[in-house]
N, C-alpha and C positions, 0 to 999 in steps of 0.2 A: 105171502104170509110172512109176518115179522115175528120173531121169537127171541126170547131172552131166558136164560135159565136162573133158577133160584131167586125168588123174590118173596118177601113176606106179605101177608094179607093187607096190612095197612098201606104199604107202598103200592100194591096192585090196585087197591080201591082208589087211591089218590091219582094214580096214572090214568085209570079208566075215566074218572070224572074230568080230569084235565084234558083228555082226548075227546070229550063231548059225549061220552056214554052215560047212561043212567047208573044209579047205584047198582053194583053187581049183586046177584042173587045166588044163593046156594042151590045146587042141583046135583043129580047123580044119574048114572046109567048102570044097568045090571051087568054082572060078570059075563064076558063073552059076547056082548052086544056087537053086532057087525053091520055096518052099512058099507058094503064092498063096492057098490056102484058109484062111479065118479058122479058127483052132483055139485050144485052150487046153492047158495042162499041169496035171498033178495035183501039182505041186511049185512052189516059188518058185525062180527062177533069177536069179543075179547074174553078169553077164559084163563083161569089159573087153577091148576090141579091142586087139591088139598089132600087127596088120598087116592090110593090105587094108581092106575095108569091108563092112558089112551094113546093110540098111535094114529096120527093123522097123515094120510098118504097124499101126495101131490104128484103131478106128472114127473117132476124131477127127483122124486124119492119120498121116503117116509121118515117121520120123526116121532119118537116115543116121548111122551111128557109124563113126568112123575111129580110127586108132591113138591111144590115150590116153583115148578116150571110154568111158564105162561106162553100164550101165543095170541096172535090176532089173525083172524081169517076174514079177509075183506070180501065184500059183496062181489059175487061173480067168480070167486076162486074155485076152480075144480078141485075136489078133494074126496077122500074116503075117511071112514072112522072105524077103528077097531078097539074095543075096550078089553083090558087085561082080565086075567082070571079072578081077580079080587074086586072087579068092578072099578068104577071111578067116581070120585066126588070132586066137585069143582065149583068155583064161583064163575058166573058168566054175566056178561052185559051185552046187549044188542042195541045197535043204532041204525036207523034208516038212512 
């Protein structure tokens, strides 16, 4: 997983498109949502948090992402997801 902190929306959208992702879409998850089981996806995902927070756990540790933070979770990466008490709003893009 690659990550960088504090990016604005326009820069995130431009980087996603330059990396071959489709236009990012707004999404959200409810407060306290937890996917504690290590799992993978069959697609690459790039997300930027626009409100609230989400913690993504990996075998080597966990990282909490807040507004302006972004990350890329590549296909096949084992991870967990835990949403903060205020929920999370984010932009996401997925590519096969």
